[in-house]
N, C-alpha and C positions, 0 to 999 in steps of 0.2 A: 711592512706588511707581515702578518703571522701566517706562514704557509700551512702549518698544522691546522689552524682554525679554519682556513679557507678549504682545505681538503675535507674536513669534517662537515662543513656546510654543504659542499658539493655532494658528498655521500648521502646526507640527509635528504637533499633535494631530489636526487636520483631515486632514492628509496620511496619517498612520497609519490613521485610520478609513476612508479611502477606498481603501486597498490591497486589502482583501478584496473590495470592490465591483468595482474595476478588474479584479482577477485573473479573476473569473468573469463579467465582462460579455462576454468573447470566448469564450463557450462555442462549440465547434465545431458541435454539433448539439443541439437541444433546450433544456432548462432546467437549468442547473447551479447554480441557487439552491435552488429547491424543486420538484423533479420528476425527470424522467429526461433525462439529457444525456451528451454526450461532450465531454471536455476534454482538451487536450494541453498539457503544460508545456514551457517553453522547452528543457529538457534532453531532450525526446523522450518522457518517460513519458506514458502515455495512460490515462485512466480512462473507462469507459463503464458507467453504471448510475444508481442512485437517489442523489438529493442532498436534504439538509435543512438549511436555513439556511446554504447554501454549503459544506456539508461532505459528504463521502462517507458516506452512512448508508442502509442497507438492502442490497439485493443489487447486485453489480457486479463488473466485471473490471478489472484493472490490468495493463497491459503496460508493463514497464520497459524503458528504452533499452538496459539492459546484457543484455537477453534473458530476465530473470525474468518470470514470469507468475503472477498470483493471480486466482482466481475464487471468490467467496463473499460472506459477510457483512461489513458495515462498520458502525461506530458512531463518530460524531464524528471521521471521517477516519482511523480506525485499523482494521485487520483485526480483526474481532470475530465470534464465533459460529462456524458451520461454514464451512469453506473448504478450498481446495486450492491449493498453491503448487508451481510447477515452477521450479526454479533453471536458470540458463543451462547449467550443467554437467550437467543431466539428473536431478539428485536431486530427489525430490518429497516432500511431506508432505500428507496428507489428514486433517483432523480439526478439532479445536477450536483457536480463537484467542481471546485475551483481551487487550484494548488493544495490539494490534499484535504480540503474542508468541505463539508456539506454546505452547498451555496445555491441560492436560486430556488427554483420550483422542484418540489419532490414530495414523496409520501413517506412518513416515518411511522412505523407501526411497532407497538410494544404491548406487552401483556400487563395490564393494570388490574390488580385485585382490589376491589372495593368492598368495604364492610358496609352492608346496608341493612336497614330494618324492614324494608319492603321493596317491591318492584318499583314503586313511584319514587322512593328514596334513592335508589340506585340511578334511575333515569335522571333525577335532579343532579346528582353528583357527577354523572357523565357529561352533562350539558355544561358544567362549570369549566 
């Protein structure tokens, strides 16, 4: 048995186990392990809401550094249940989410610019 290799493997395992703890030890406000808290990631993304076992679970809001914004349900760190997202470009979706994806019933709204020759032409294009 190679003792040196075993010690390296143990050190790596301990470091990997502590990553989750270290990440949430610096909760901006409140309890980001099991409670209500606010956490900001290094990239500028920020979540404020409920946490369970160090994961976004329950109701909360996520403000992304790129300008996107989500408010609604979370489960195990993923958008889940009822929620509303507004993308930086102004598009919105309000409805159901499942494991982070738009899923089920919802309303997706976006700005579409149509080139039309007349009002009737625009109505036809919108109906398509």
